[in-house]
A tleap script that builds the chain and sets N, CA, C and O, in Angstrom:
source leaprc.protein.ff14SB
mol = sequence {
  NMET ALA ASP THR LYS LYS GLY GLY LYS LYS
  GLY LYS LYS ASP GLN GLY GLU GLY GLY PRO
  LYS LYS ALA GLU ILE THR VAL ILE ILE ASN
  GLU GLN GLU ALA SER LYS ILE ILE GLN ASN
  ALA LYS VAL ILE THR VAL HIE ASP LEU ALA
  ARG GLN THR GLY VAL LYS VAL SER ALA ALA
  ASN LYS PHE LEU ARG GLN SER LEU GLU LYS
  GLY LEU ILE LYS LYS VAL GLY GLY TYR SER
  GLY HIE TYR ILE TYR GLN PRO VAL SER CSER
}
set mol.1.N position { 171.207 271.922 167.283 }
set mol.1.CA position { 170.008 271.170 167.530 }
set mol.1.C position { 169.113 271.826 168.566 }
set mol.1.O position { 167.965 271.421 168.746 }
set mol.2.N position { 169.631 272.831 169.243 }
set mol.2.CA position { 168.844 273.505 170.261 }
set mol.2.C position { 167.725 274.340 169.630 }
set mol.2.O position { 166.666 274.507 170.236 }
set mol.3.N position { 167.948 274.869 168.410 }
set mol.3.CA position { 166.944 275.698 167.748 }
set mol.3.C position { 166.084 274.825 166.843 }
set mol.3.O position { 166.505 274.438 165.753 }
set mol.4.N position { 164.878 274.522 167.305 }
set mol.4.CA position { 163.997 273.646 166.529 }
set mol.4.C position { 162.787 274.395 165.983 }
set mol.4.O position { 161.832 273.764 165.530 }
set mol.5.N position { 162.807 275.743 166.017 }
set mol.5.CA position { 161.682 276.528 165.513 }
set mol.5.C position { 161.665 276.490 163.994 }
set mol.5.O position { 162.709 276.402 163.348 }
set mol.6.N position { 160.484 276.559 163.445 }
set mol.6.CA position { 160.342 276.618 161.992 }
set mol.6.C position { 160.274 278.081 161.573 }
set mol.6.O position { 159.570 278.875 162.197 }
set mol.7.N position { 160.986 278.432 160.547 }
set mol.7.CA position { 160.924 279.787 160.013 }
set mol.7.C position { 161.833 280.767 160.718 }
set mol.7.O position { 162.278 281.726 160.088 }
set mol.8.N position { 162.126 280.583 161.958 }
set mol.8.CA position { 163.050 281.436 162.679 }
set mol.8.C position { 162.473 282.760 163.153 }
set mol.8.O position { 163.114 283.432 163.961 }
set mol.9.N position { 161.295 283.171 162.692 }
set mol.9.CA position { 160.713 284.440 163.135 }
set mol.9.C position { 159.673 284.171 164.205 }
set mol.9.O position { 158.995 283.144 164.202 }
set mol.10.N position { 159.569 285.107 165.104 }
set mol.10.CA position { 158.619 284.952 166.192 }
set mol.10.C position { 157.692 286.156 166.227 }
set mol.10.O position { 158.135 287.293 166.071 }
set mol.11.N position { 156.425 285.908 166.427 }
set mol.11.CA position { 155.502 286.991 166.707 }
set mol.11.C position { 154.709 287.514 165.529 }
set mol.11.O position { 153.486 287.374 165.527 }
set mol.12.N position { 155.332 288.105 164.534 }
set mol.12.CA position { 154.598 288.782 163.479 }
set mol.12.C position { 154.021 287.784 162.483 }
set mol.12.O position { 154.663 286.803 162.108 }
set mol.13.N position { 152.788 288.065 162.069 }
set mol.13.CA position { 152.140 287.251 161.051 }
set mol.13.C position { 152.346 287.912 159.699 }
set mol.13.O position { 152.631 289.107 159.624 }
set mol.14.N position { 152.204 287.149 158.648 }
set mol.14.CA position { 152.336 287.693 157.304 }
set mol.14.C position { 151.182 288.641 157.013 }
set mol.14.O position { 150.032 288.363 157.353 }
set mol.15.N position { 151.497 289.742 156.391 }
set mol.15.CA position { 150.486 290.705 155.985 }
set mol.15.C position { 150.085 290.367 154.551 }
set mol.15.O position { 150.586 290.977 153.606 }
set mol.16.N position { 149.206 289.419 154.389 }
set mol.16.CA position { 148.807 288.948 153.069 }
set mol.16.C position { 148.107 290.022 152.269 }
set mol.16.O position { 147.343 290.822 152.809 }
set mol.17.N position { 148.378 290.032 150.967 }
set mol.17.CA position { 147.746 291.017 150.102 }
set mol.17.C position { 146.336 290.591 149.734 }
set mol.17.O position { 145.509 291.431 149.382 }
set mol.18.N position { 146.054 289.314 149.809 }
set mol.18.CA position { 144.728 288.819 149.464 }
set mol.18.C position { 143.759 289.030 150.600 }
set mol.18.O position { 144.100 289.617 151.627 }
set mol.19.N position { 142.569 288.556 150.413 }
set mol.19.CA position { 141.571 288.648 151.461 }
set mol.19.C position { 140.661 289.835 151.274 }
set mol.19.O position { 140.879 290.658 150.385 }
set mol.20.N position { 139.652 289.930 152.098 }
set mol.20.CA position { 138.688 291.022 151.944 }
set mol.20.C position { 139.291 292.366 152.338 }
set mol.20.O position { 140.094 292.460 153.266 }
set mol.21.N position { 138.888 293.385 151.620 }
set mol.21.CA position { 139.352 294.734 151.929 }
set mol.21.C position { 138.399 295.362 152.927 }
set mol.21.O position { 137.206 295.060 152.940 }
set mol.22.N position { 138.936 296.240 153.764 }
set mol.22.CA position { 138.101 296.934 154.734 }
set mol.22.C position { 137.275 297.992 154.015 }
set mol.22.O position { 137.783 298.724 153.165 }
set mol.23.N position { 136.021 298.059 154.359 }
set mol.23.CA position { 135.141 299.052 153.759 }
set mol.23.C position { 135.343 300.391 154.451 }
set mol.23.O position { 135.541 300.456 155.665 }
set mol.24.N position { 135.291 301.453 153.664 }
set mol.24.CA position { 135.387 302.783 154.255 }
set mol.24.C position { 134.057 303.105 154.909 }
set mol.24.O position { 132.994 302.923 154.315 }
set mol.25.N position { 134.129 303.582 156.127 }
set mol.25.CA position { 132.921 303.933 156.855 }
set mol.25.C position { 132.818 305.448 156.884 }
set mol.25.O position { 133.702 306.137 157.394 }
set mol.26.N position { 131.739 305.950 156.335 }
set mol.26.CA position { 131.525 307.389 156.375 }
set mol.26.C position { 130.291 307.663 157.219 }
set mol.26.O position { 129.220 307.103 156.986 }
set mol.27.N position { 130.461 308.515 158.180 }
set mol.27.CA position { 129.357 308.884 159.055 }
set mol.27.C position { 129.006 310.325 158.742 }
set mol.27.O position { 129.858 311.213 158.791 }
set mol.28.N position { 127.751 310.545 158.422 }
set mol.28.CA position { 127.310 311.892 158.084 }
set mol.28.C position { 126.574 312.465 159.287 }
set mol.28.O position { 125.615 311.886 159.797 }
set mol.29.N position { 127.049 313.600 159.709 }
set mol.29.CA position { 126.423 314.266 160.849 }
set mol.29.C position { 125.333 315.190 160.307 }
set mol.29.O position { 125.532 315.859 159.294 }
set mol.30.N position { 124.208 315.225 160.967 }
set mol.30.CA position { 123.118 316.107 160.575 }
set mol.30.C position { 123.533 317.534 160.931 }
set mol.30.O position { 123.535 317.919 162.101 }
set mol.31.N position { 123.881 318.307 159.911 }
set mol.31.CA position { 124.452 319.636 160.150 }
set mol.31.C position { 123.473 320.584 160.827 }
set mol.31.O position { 123.876 321.393 161.662 }
set mol.32.N position { 122.200 320.497 160.481 }
set mol.32.CA position { 121.214 321.385 161.105 }
set mol.32.C position { 121.075 321.072 162.590 }
set mol.32.O position { 121.021 321.974 163.427 }
set mol.33.N position { 121.019 319.783 162.901 }
set mol.33.CA position { 120.895 319.370 164.306 }
set mol.33.C position { 122.133 319.781 165.094 }
set mol.33.O position { 122.024 320.294 166.208 }
set mol.34.N position { 123.313 319.553 164.513 }
set mol.34.CA position { 124.560 319.896 165.195 }
set mol.34.C position { 124.679 321.406 165.393 }
set mol.34.O position { 125.113 321.862 166.452 }
set mol.35.N position { 124.300 322.176 164.386 }
set mol.35.CA position { 124.358 323.635 164.505 }
set mol.35.C position { 123.420 324.132 165.595 }
set mol.35.O position { 123.755 325.055 166.337 }
set mol.36.N position { 122.248 323.520 165.690 }
set mol.36.CA position { 121.282 323.903 166.724 }
set mol.36.C position { 121.834 323.596 168.115 }
set mol.36.O position { 121.679 324.393 169.039 }
set mol.37.N position { 122.480 322.436 168.259 }
set mol.37.CA position { 123.076 322.047 169.542 }
set mol.37.C position { 124.179 323.030 169.930 }
set mol.37.O position { 124.273 323.449 171.084 }
set mol.38.N position { 125.010 323.393 168.953 }
set mol.38.CA position { 126.121 324.309 169.221 }
set mol.38.C position { 125.600 325.692 169.619 }
set mol.38.O position { 126.093 326.288 170.577 }
set mol.39.N position { 124.609 326.202 168.890 }
set mol.39.CA position { 124.087 327.543 169.170 }
set mol.39.C position { 123.374 327.623 170.517 }
set mol.39.O position { 123.348 328.686 171.138 }
set mol.40.N position { 122.796 326.512 170.977 }
set mol.40.CA position { 122.074 326.510 172.253 }
set mol.40.C position { 122.986 326.292 173.456 }
set mol.40.O position { 122.546 326.432 174.597 }
set mol.41.N position { 124.244 325.953 173.216 }
set mol.41.CA position { 125.170 325.679 174.314 }
set mol.41.C position { 126.068 326.888 174.557 }
set mol.41.O position { 126.405 327.622 173.627 }
set mol.42.N position { 126.452 327.086 175.817 }
set mol.42.CA position { 127.429 328.138 176.123 }
set mol.42.C position { 128.779 327.747 175.544 }
set mol.42.O position { 129.418 328.535 174.847 }
set mol.43.N position { 129.208 326.524 175.838 }
set mol.43.CA position { 130.440 325.961 175.285 }
set mol.43.C position { 130.161 324.505 174.934 }
set mol.43.O position { 129.222 323.898 175.449 }
set mol.44.N position { 130.990 323.952 174.049 }
set mol.44.CA position { 130.806 322.553 173.660 }
set mol.44.C position { 132.161 321.924 173.375 }
set mol.44.O position { 133.085 322.587 172.903 }
set mol.45.N position { 132.261 320.647 173.667 }
set mol.45.CA position { 133.467 319.886 173.354 }
set mol.45.C position { 133.128 318.864 172.280 }
set mol.45.O position { 131.961 318.655 171.947 }
set mol.46.N position { 134.155 318.239 171.749 }
set mol.46.CA position { 133.968 317.215 170.726 }
set mol.46.C position { 133.120 316.072 171.274 }
set mol.46.O position { 132.220 315.575 170.596 }
set mol.47.N position { 133.410 315.665 172.491 }
set mol.47.CA position { 132.687 314.539 173.084 }
set mol.47.C position { 131.223 314.889 173.348 }
set mol.47.O position { 130.344 314.046 173.172 }
set mol.48.N position { 130.958 316.119 173.766 }
set mol.48.CA position { 129.572 316.550 173.973 }
set mol.48.C position { 128.777 316.457 172.672 }
set mol.48.O position { 127.671 315.917 172.644 }
set mol.49.N position { 129.352 316.989 171.601 }
set mol.49.CA position { 128.663 316.984 170.312 }
set mol.49.C position { 128.452 315.559 169.807 }
set mol.49.O position { 127.384 315.234 169.288 }
set mol.50.N position { 129.461 314.718 169.956 }
set mol.50.CA position { 129.340 313.327 169.509 }
set mol.50.C position { 128.244 312.601 170.280 }
set mol.50.O position { 127.462 311.850 169.695 }
set mol.51.N position { 128.188 312.819 171.568 }
set mol.51.CA position { 127.187 312.154 172.411 }
set mol.51.C position { 125.777 312.623 172.054 }
set mol.51.O position { 124.854 311.813 171.968 }
set mol.52.N position { 125.612 313.929 171.847 }
set mol.52.CA position { 124.278 314.475 171.598 }
set mol.52.C position { 123.758 314.187 170.194 }
set mol.52.O position { 122.547 314.093 169.994 }
set mol.53.N position { 124.657 314.045 169.217 }
set mol.53.CA position { 124.219 313.766 167.849 }
set mol.53.C position { 124.240 312.286 167.516 }
set mol.53.O position { 123.659 311.868 166.513 }
set mol.54.N position { 124.904 311.483 168.345 }
set mol.54.CA position { 124.934 310.042 168.117 }
set mol.54.C position { 125.899 309.605 167.034 }
set mol.54.O position { 125.671 308.590 166.377 }
set mol.55.N position { 126.982 310.357 166.835 }
set mol.55.CA position { 127.996 309.982 165.847 }
set mol.55.C position { 129.316 309.723 166.558 }
set mol.55.O position { 129.444 309.954 167.761 }
set mol.56.N position { 130.291 309.242 165.802 }
set mol.56.CA position { 131.608 308.990 166.374 }
set mol.56.C position { 132.310 310.311 166.669 }
set mol.56.O position { 131.985 311.352 166.098 }
set mol.57.N position { 133.269 310.239 167.567 }
set mol.57.CA position { 134.027 311.430 167.966 }
set mol.57.C position { 134.765 312.019 166.765 }
set mol.57.O position { 134.877 313.239 166.647 }
set mol.58.N position { 135.265 311.172 165.884 }
set mol.58.CA position { 136.002 311.666 164.722 }
set mol.58.C position { 135.101 312.491 163.804 }
set mol.58.O position { 135.542 313.500 163.254 }
set mol.59.N position { 133.850 312.076 163.633 }
set mol.59.CA position { 132.910 312.829 162.797 }
set mol.59.C position { 132.565 314.164 163.452 }
set mol.59.O position { 132.482 315.188 162.774 }
set mol.60.N position { 132.367 314.154 164.759 }
set mol.60.CA position { 132.069 315.392 165.480 }
set mol.60.C position { 133.261 316.341 165.427 }
set mol.60.O position { 133.090 317.551 165.278 }
set mol.61.N position { 134.464 315.793 165.549 }
set mol.61.CA position { 135.678 316.610 165.495 }
set mol.61.C position { 135.826 317.263 164.124 }
set mol.61.O position { 136.190 318.435 164.022 }
set mol.62.N position { 135.544 316.506 163.082 }
set mol.62.CA position { 135.633 317.045 161.726 }
set mol.62.C position { 134.626 318.180 161.535 }
set mol.62.O position { 134.953 319.212 160.949 }
set mol.63.N position { 133.415 317.988 162.027 }
set mol.63.CA position { 132.386 319.021 161.912 }
set mol.63.C position { 132.798 320.287 162.664 }
set mol.63.O position { 132.622 321.395 162.157 }
set mol.64.N position { 133.343 320.126 163.869 }
set mol.64.CA position { 133.761 321.293 164.650 }
set mol.64.C position { 134.921 322.027 163.979 }
set mol.64.O position { 134.969 323.257 163.991 }
set mol.65.N position { 135.856 321.275 163.395 }
set mol.65.CA position { 136.972 321.922 162.691 }
set mol.65.C position { 136.475 322.702 161.478 }
set mol.65.O position { 136.958 323.801 161.203 }
set mol.66.N position { 135.502 322.132 160.746 }
set mol.66.CA position { 134.936 322.843 159.599 }
set mol.66.C position { 134.187 324.095 160.051 }
set mol.66.O position { 134.266 325.139 159.402 }
set mol.67.N position { 133.465 323.989 161.155 }
set mol.67.CA position { 132.738 325.145 161.691 }
set mol.67.C position { 133.706 326.231 162.151 }
set mol.67.O position { 133.424 327.421 162.016 }
set mol.68.N position { 134.842 325.816 162.692 }
set mol.68.CA position { 135.869 326.765 163.125 }
set mol.68.C position { 136.434 327.520 161.924 }
set mol.68.O position { 136.653 328.730 161.993 }
set mol.69.N position { 136.670 326.801 160.819 }
set mol.69.CA position { 137.191 327.437 159.607 }
set mol.69.C position { 136.175 328.411 159.007 }
set mol.69.O position { 136.551 329.448 158.460 }
set mol.70.N position { 134.889 328.072 159.113 }
set mol.70.CA position { 133.834 328.937 158.576 }
set mol.70.C position { 133.562 330.138 159.473 }
set mol.70.O position { 132.907 331.091 159.050 }
set mol.71.N position { 134.059 330.100 160.706 }
set mol.71.CA position { 133.862 331.205 161.630 }
set mol.71.C position { 132.575 331.120 162.431 }
set mol.71.O position { 132.145 332.113 163.016 }
set mol.72.N position { 131.951 329.940 162.466 }
set mol.72.CA position { 130.711 329.772 163.224 }
set mol.72.C position { 130.971 329.602 164.712 }
set mol.72.O position { 130.127 329.943 165.541 }
set mol.73.N position { 132.149 329.071 165.048 }
set mol.73.CA position { 132.537 328.870 166.443 }
set mol.73.C position { 133.955 329.380 166.630 }
set mol.73.O position { 134.677 329.614 165.661 }
set mol.74.N position { 134.346 329.550 167.889 }
set mol.74.CA position { 135.727 329.928 168.185 }
set mol.74.C position { 136.249 329.038 169.301 }
set mol.74.O position { 135.489 328.547 170.136 }
set mol.75.N position { 137.551 328.842 169.296 }
set mol.75.CA position { 138.208 328.018 170.305 }
set mol.75.C position { 138.476 328.887 171.527 }
set mol.75.O position { 139.121 329.929 171.417 }
set mol.76.N position { 137.984 328.466 172.692 }
set mol.76.CA position { 138.136 329.294 173.886 }
set mol.76.C position { 139.002 328.655 174.962 }
set mol.76.O position { 139.324 329.311 175.953 }
set mol.77.N position { 139.381 327.414 174.797 }
set mol.77.CA position { 140.201 326.776 175.819 }
set mol.77.C position { 140.535 325.354 175.437 }
set mol.77.O position { 140.227 324.890 174.339 }
set mol.78.N position { 141.169 324.678 176.369 }
set mol.78.CA position { 141.529 323.288 176.155 }
set mol.78.C position { 142.991 323.131 175.813 }
set mol.78.O position { 143.733 324.109 175.723 }
set mol.79.N position { 143.394 321.895 175.623 }
set mol.79.CA position { 144.783 321.583 175.341 }
set mol.79.C position { 144.875 320.224 174.662 }
set mol.79.O position { 144.005 319.374 174.850 }
set mol.80.N position { 145.903 320.020 173.891 }
set mol.80.CA position { 146.277 318.724 173.327 }
set mol.80.C position { 145.119 317.992 172.653 }
set mol.80.O position { 144.920 316.799 172.879 }
set mol.81.N position { 144.364 318.699 171.833 }
set mol.81.CA position { 143.274 318.059 171.114 }
set mol.81.C position { 141.952 318.046 171.846 }
set mol.81.O position { 140.924 317.725 171.249 }
set mol.82.N position { 141.948 318.386 173.116 }
set mol.82.CA position { 140.717 318.420 173.910 }
set mol.82.C position { 140.287 319.876 174.067 }
set mol.82.O position { 140.423 320.474 175.135 }
set mol.83.N position { 139.770 320.423 172.983 }
set mol.83.CA position { 139.465 321.846 172.969 }
set mol.83.C position { 138.019 322.121 173.354 }
set mol.83.O position { 137.148 321.256 173.257 }
set mol.84.N position { 137.795 323.341 173.788 }
set mol.84.CA position { 136.468 323.815 174.145 }
set mol.84.C position { 136.109 324.903 173.139 }
set mol.84.O position { 136.882 325.832 172.904 }
set mol.85.N position { 134.933 324.773 172.555 }
set mol.85.CA position { 134.483 325.715 171.538 }
set mol.85.C position { 133.275 326.488 172.044 }
set mol.85.O position { 132.512 326.010 172.884 }
set mol.86.N position { 133.123 327.707 171.505 }
set mol.86.CA position { 132.012 328.564 171.873 }
set mol.86.C position { 131.412 329.130 170.589 }
set mol.86.O position { 132.148 329.526 169.685 }
set mol.87.N position { 130.082 329.172 170.501 }
set mol.87.CA position { 129.480 329.752 169.295 }
set mol.87.C position { 129.776 331.246 169.208 }
set mol.87.O position { 129.813 331.945 170.221 }
set mol.88.N position { 129.987 331.724 167.986 }
set mol.88.CA position { 130.252 333.142 167.766 }
set mol.88.C position { 128.919 333.869 167.754 }
set mol.88.O position { 127.982 333.447 167.076 }
set mol.89.N position { 128.832 334.958 168.499 }
set mol.89.CA position { 127.594 335.748 168.546 }
set mol.89.C position { 127.394 336.460 167.226 }
set mol.89.O position { 128.321 337.068 166.690 }
set mol.90.N position { 126.186 336.384 166.705 }
set mol.90.CA position { 125.898 337.028 165.420 }
set mol.90.C position { 125.464 338.453 165.612 }
set mol.90.O position { 125.181 339.149 164.637 }
savepdb mol mol.pdb
quit
């Protein structure tokens, strides 16, 4: 008689399959504007680019990773995801 709880589980709520689905949010960064910002800077970080272009950090990070793969920028420092990038001299 000491246990008078209903259901016996505490804390977690049911993860119902019904209900509204979350919409995918896609943020498009203006590539020309971002490239101009990168070329005019000595070095740039993900947060700098996100702040200057007005997009989320994840969008800026994706753009910088793509630019790194294309060879437009190079990684010059940083650690644990907080990297510093520098434009490659043409």
